C-alpha positions as CSV (number, residue, x, y, z in Angstrom):
1,Q,-127.2,109.2,-0.8
2,V,-127.7,105.6,-2.3
3,Q,-125.4,104.7,-5.1
4,L,-125.3,101.6,-7.4
5,V,-122.8,101.0,-9.8
6,E,-123.0,98.1,-12.3
7,S,-120.1,96.5,-14.3
8,G,-119.3,93.3,-16.2
9,G,-121.4,93.9,-19.4
10,G,-119.9,93.5,-22.9
11,L,-120.2,91.6,-26.2
12,V,-120.4,88.0,-26.2
13,Q,-121.5,85.4,-28.6
14,A,-124.6,83.4,-28.2
15,G,-124.3,80.4,-26.0
16,G,-121.7,82.7,-24.1
17,S,-121.6,83.6,-20.3
18,L,-121.1,87.1,-18.7
19,R,-121.3,88.0,-14.9
20,L,-122.6,91.4,-14.2
21,S,-121.8,93.0,-10.6
22,C,-123.7,95.8,-8.9
23,A,-121.8,97.7,-6.0
24,A,-124.0,99.5,-3.5
25,S,-123.2,102.5,-1.3
26,G,-125.0,104.9,1.1
27,R,-127.5,102.4,2.6
28,T,-127.7,99.3,4.9
29,F,-127.0,96.9,1.8
30,S,-128.0,93.7,3.8
31,S,-131.4,95.4,4.7
32,Y,-132.9,95.4,1.3
33,A,-133.8,93.1,-1.5
34,M,-131.9,93.8,-4.8
35,G,-133.1,93.4,-8.4
36,W,-132.1,93.4,-12.2
37,F,-134.0,94.6,-14.6
38,R,-133.0,95.2,-18.3
39,Q,-134.0,97.4,-21.2
40,A,-133.8,96.5,-24.9
41,P,-133.8,98.8,-28.0
42,G,-137.0,100.0,-28.5
43,K,-138.6,98.2,-25.5
44,E,-140.0,98.9,-22.2
45,R,-137.6,98.2,-19.0
46,E,-138.4,94.4,-17.7
47,F,-137.9,92.6,-14.7
48,V,-135.0,90.0,-14.6
49,T,-134.5,88.8,-11.2
50,V,-134.6,89.8,-7.6
51,I,-133.0,88.3,-4.6
52,G,-134.3,89.0,-0.9
53,W,-132.2,90.8,2.0
54,T,-131.2,87.5,3.3
55,G,-130.2,86.2,0.1
56,G,-132.4,83.0,0.8
57,V,-135.4,84.2,-1.7
58,T,-135.0,84.9,-5.3
59,N,-137.3,85.1,-8.2
60,Y,-136.6,84.9,-11.9
61,A,-138.8,85.9,-15.4
62,D,-139.5,83.4,-17.2
63,S,-137.2,84.1,-20.0
64,V,-134.1,83.6,-18.0
65,K,-135.0,80.8,-15.6
66,G,-132.3,77.8,-15.7
67,R,-129.8,80.4,-17.5
68,F,-129.6,83.3,-15.0
69,T,-128.5,83.1,-11.3
70,I,-128.5,86.1,-8.8
71,S,-126.4,86.1,-5.8
72,R,-125.2,88.6,-3.2
73,D,-122.4,89.1,-0.7
74,N,-123.6,91.5,2.1
75,A,-120.4,91.8,3.6
76,K,-118.9,93.4,0.3
77,K,-122.4,95.1,-0.7
78,L,-122.3,93.4,-4.0
79,V,-125.2,91.7,-6.0
80,Y,-124.1,89.5,-9.0
81,L,-125.9,88.1,-11.9
82,Q,-124.4,85.2,-13.6
83,M,-125.8,84.9,-17.1
84,N,-125.1,81.5,-18.9
85,N,-126.4,80.2,-22.5
86,L,-126.7,83.6,-23.5
87,K,-129.2,84.5,-26.6
88,P,-129.6,87.4,-28.9
89,E,-132.8,88.4,-27.3
90,D,-130.9,89.0,-23.8
91,T,-129.3,92.0,-25.5
92,A,-130.3,95.1,-23.4
93,V,-129.0,97.5,-21.0
94,Y,-129.2,95.8,-17.6
95,Y,-129.8,97.9,-14.4
96,C,-129.4,96.8,-10.8
97,A,-131.9,98.5,-8.2
98,T,-132.5,98.4,-4.5
99,D,-136.1,97.9,-3.0
100,R,-137.5,100.8,-1.0
101,V,-138.7,98.9,1.7
102,P,-136.2,97.3,4.1
103,L,-136.6,93.6,5.5
104,R,-139.6,93.2,3.0
105,V,-141.0,89.6,3.7
106,A,-141.5,88.4,0.2
107,V,-139.5,89.7,-3.0
108,T,-141.3,92.1,-5.5
109,T,-140.9,92.3,-9.3
110,R,-142.4,95.6,-9.5
111,Q,-140.3,98.4,-10.7
112,V,-142.3,101.0,-8.6
113,D,-141.1,99.3,-5.6
114,Y,-137.5,100.2,-6.3
115,D,-136.2,103.6,-5.4
116,Y,-132.7,103.7,-6.4
117,W,-131.3,102.6,-9.9
118,G,-127.7,102.3,-11.2
119,Q,-126.7,103.7,-14.4
120,G,-126.9,100.4,-16.4
121,T,-124.3,98.3,-18.1
122,Q,-124.7,97.3,-21.6
123,V,-124.9,93.3,-22.7
124,T,-124.8,92.6,-26.3
125,V,-125.1,88.8,-27.4
126,S,-124.3,88.5,-31.1
127,S,-125.9,85.5,-33.1
């Protein structure tokens, strides 16, 4: 059984930074792309960023480009989301998820392509 556990969320002022972590178990972590998604109050869950299984390919939502950075440590089975220059509109529950297809050539931003999800971590940005 695959388990994903996010951590690192919290309350931060606008312009501040947070680093989220996602710890994975139960699958060959290094063979799967990992994504971050978020859901703000009253809104649908949306794509934030994804990193390919080698770590060499990434994709970001336009709203976070230049501010957020995704990375992974395959030896530790961890994926990170460094969030800088946070804005109030970044307030959401952040989820990590694992691609359902191993060794996918191109990363995917579609939620249906992810089969396991963490429980989420709350990020609140005050103005």
